[in-house]
C-alpha positions in Angstrom: 105.8 88.0 82.7 103.2 85.3 83.4 100.3 84.1 81.3 97.9 85.7 83.8 98.2 89.5 83.5 95.9 90.0 86.5 98.3 88.1 88.7 100.9 90.2 90.4 103.3 87.4 91.2 105.6 85.7 88.6 104.5 82.4 87.2 106.3 79.7 85.3 109.2 77.7 86.9 110.5 80.6 89.1 107.0 81.0 90.5 106.8 77.3 91.1 109.9 77.3 93.2 108.5 80.0 95.4 105.3 78.0 95.7 107.3 75.0 96.9 108.7 77.0 99.8 105.3 78.5 100.5 103.6 75.0 100.5 106.2 73.7 103.0 105.7 76.7 105.3 101.9 76.3 105.0 101.9 72.5 105.4 101.0 72.4 109.1 98.3 75.1 109.0 96.7 73.9 105.8 96.7 70.3 106.9 95.0 71.3 110.2 92.4 73.2 108.2 91.7 70.2 105.9 91.4 68.0 109.0 88.4 70.1 110.0 86.7 69.4 106.7 86.6 65.7 107.6 87.2 64.5 104.1 86.4 60.8 103.3 87.1 58.2 100.7 84.9 58.7 97.6 84.5 62.4 97.6 85.2 64.7 94.7 87.3 67.8 95.3 88.2 70.8 93.2 91.3 72.9 93.9 90.9 76.3 92.3 94.1 78.1 91.4 96.1 75.0 92.3 99.5 76.4 91.2 102.0 73.5 91.5 99.3 71.2 92.8 100.6 70.7 96.3 97.2 70.9 97.9 95.6 69.0 95.1 97.8 66.0 95.9 96.9 66.3 99.6 93.2 66.3 98.7 93.7 63.3 96.5 95.4 61.4 99.3 92.7 62.1 101.8 89.8 60.9 99.5 91.6 57.9 98.0 91.1 55.4 96.5 87.6 56.1 95.2 87.6 59.9 95.4 88.8 62.3 92.7 90.7 65.5 93.0 90.9 68.1 90.2 93.2 71.1 90.2 92.7 74.0 87.9 95.0 76.9 87.0 95.9 79.1 84.1 99.7 78.6 84.3 100.5 75.9 81.9 104.1 75.5 83.1 103.1 74.9 86.7 100.4 72.4 85.6 102.9 70.5 83.5 105.3 70.2 86.4 102.4 69.2 88.7 101.3 66.5 86.2 104.8 65.0 86.1 105.1 65.0 89.9 101.7 63.3 90.2 102.9 60.6 87.8 106.1 60.1 89.7 104.2 59.6 92.9 101.8 57.1 91.2 98.7 59.1 92.0 95.9 58.1 89.8 92.9 59.8 91.4 93.7 63.3 90.4 94.0 65.4 87.3 95.0 69.0 86.3 93.2 71.2 83.9 94.2 74.6 82.4 91.3 76.9 83.2 91.2 80.6 84.1 89.6 80.7 87.5 87.7 83.8 86.5 85.9 81.7 83.9 85.6 78.5 85.9 82.2 76.9 85.5 80.7 73.5 85.5 78.0 71.2 86.8 77.5 70.6 90.6 79.8 67.6 90.8 82.1 68.4 93.7 81.7 67.7 97.4 84.4 70.2 98.3 85.7 73.3 96.5 89.0 74.6 97.9 91.0 77.7 97.0 94.1 79.3 98.6 95.5 82.7 97.9 93.4 83.3 94.8 90.6 85.7 95.6 93.1 88.3 96.7 94.2 88.8 93.1 90.8 89.1 91.5 88.8 92.2 90.8 85.4 90.5 91.2 85.7 87.9 94.0 82.0 87.8 94.4 81.4 86.5 90.9 84.2 84.0 91.2 82.7 82.7 94.5 79.4 82.3 92.7 81.1 80.1 90.1 82.6 78.0 92.9 79.2 77.4 94.4 77.6 76.4 91.1 80.1 73.5 91.1 79.2 72.3 94.6 76.7 69.6 95.3 73.9 70.4 97.8 75.5 70.3 101.3 79.0 70.6 99.8 81.8 72.5 101.4 83.5 75.6 100.3 86.9 76.1 101.9 89.1 79.2 101.5 92.4 80.5 102.7 93.4 84.0 101.9 95.6 86.8 103.1 95.2 90.0 105.1 98.4 91.7 104.1 97.8 94.5 106.7 98.6 91.8 109.3 102.2 91.5 108.0 104.9 92.5 110.4 108.7 92.5 110.8 110.5 93.1 114.1 112.4 95.2 114.6 111.3 97.9 112.2 113.0 97.5 108.8 112.9 99.9 105.9 113.2 97.2 103.3 110.2 95.4 104.8 108.1 98.6 104.7 109.0 99.2 101.1 108.2 95.6 100.2 104.9 95.9 101.9 104.1 99.1 100.0 105.1 97.7 96.6 103.3 94.4 97.1 100.0 96.1 98.0 100.3 98.6 95.1 100.9 96.0 92.4 98.0 93.9 93.6 95.7 96.8 93.8 96.8 98.1 90.4 95.5 94.8 89.0 92.1 95.1 90.7 93.0 92.8 93.6 92.6 93.3 97.4 95.8 92.4 99.4 93.6 92.6 102.6 90.7 90.4 101.4 91.1 88.1 104.4 89.4 90.7 106.6 86.2 90.4 104.6 86.4 86.8 103.6 83.9 85.5 106.2 81.3 88.1 105.1 81.8 87.3 101.4 81.1 83.6 102.2 78.1 84.5 104.3 76.7 86.8 101.6 77.2 84.0 99.0 74.6 82.0 101.0 76.7 79.4 102.8 75.7 78.0 106.2 77.6 76.7 109.3 80.5 79.1 108.6 83.7 78.6 110.5 86.5 81.1 110.7 90.1 80.8 112.0 93.3 82.9 111.6 96.9 81.6 111.3 100.2 83.3 110.7 103.3 81.2 110.2 106.1 83.2 111.8 109.6 82.4 113.1 113.1 83.4 114.1 114.7 81.0 111.6 113.8 78.8 108.6 112.0 79.1 105.3 109.1 81.1 106.8 111.5 84.0 107.0 112.7 83.7 103.4 109.3 84.3 101.8 109.4 88.1 102.0 112.5 88.1 99.9 111.2 85.4 97.5 108.0 87.3 97.0 109.8 90.5 96.4 111.8 88.8 93.7 108.7 87.4 92.2 106.8 90.7 91.9 109.8 92.4 90.3 108.3 92.2 86.8 105.1 93.9 87.8 106.9 96.5 89.9 109.0 97.4 86.9 106.0 97.3 84.6 104.2 99.7 86.8 107.2 102.0 87.1 107.2 101.8 90.9 110.9 101.0 91.4 114.1 100.5 89.5 115.9 97.2 89.1 118.6 98.5 91.5 116.1 99.3 94.2 114.4 95.9 93.8 117.8 94.1 94.2 118.6 96.2 97.2 115.3 95.4 98.9 115.7 91.7 98.2 119.2 91.7 99.6 118.2 93.6 102.8 115.2 91.3 103.3 117.5 88.2 103.0 119.9 89.7 105.5 117.0 90.4 107.9 115.8 86.8 107.4 119.2 85.4 108.3 119.4 87.3 111.5 118.1 85.0 114.3 117.3 88.1 116.4 114.6 89.2 114.0 111.0 88.0 113.7 108.9 87.9 110.5 106.8 85.5 108.4 103.7 85.4 106.3 100.9 87.8 106.3 97.9 87.1 108.5 95.9 84.3 106.8 92.1 83.9 107.3 90.6 80.4 106.9 86.9 80.1 106.2 84.7 77.2 105.4 80.9 76.6 105.2 78.3 74.4 103.6 76.0 75.0 100.7 72.4 74.5 101.8 70.7 71.3 101.0 68.0 71.4 98.3 
């Protein structure tokens, strides 16, 4: 189990390896999203729920040399790996801090607050968004990416995928989260008081490649919570994972990530 009981997906080193695949799959769409923010040298950026720090490093690169990127997460194992990787890359303008995103608070010192796939797991996203905004300077940017799991699909129809979908949504909802939060993300941002709000939708999908492996990887990484909630046996979980992997290997099938909603807006000046 992870150190974050509200989080349905396994943490630690196994969770970090899944995040490596996810980050590679998301590289193109997240990079395009960050391009729209027009980050510049000297800005300060906060990456909330940074996991293995992949996006934190990209933020640091875009605001170097004078800017500073900070990644926060509760998973100490992932943060330790992220710190080692940053040192190996010679990155000196970023740091990682162990913080529960539900308790994140601080002065308004950031030009950009970014978060990916975090709010979906939280029971009170409105309160967490409020804490994000308190850390933004006037005119600063809040940038979010999160999922609408109802937009997931696999073609042709596959029983293992339907069961995975059901189990994933249930374990997230059992912990107070919303697997479909992407649908309401733009209104959450609007209600938080941001201006100049922009919305886009992406969905990495394919016939081959790592994008097709993520359903099986995610099923493996929710196994602990599925078992804890008594939703399936170890044998059923193993069977689902095997069938998802066979489906992924078939180049005549199509699947990928859930629908992902990207939203960004500015905190009013003054």
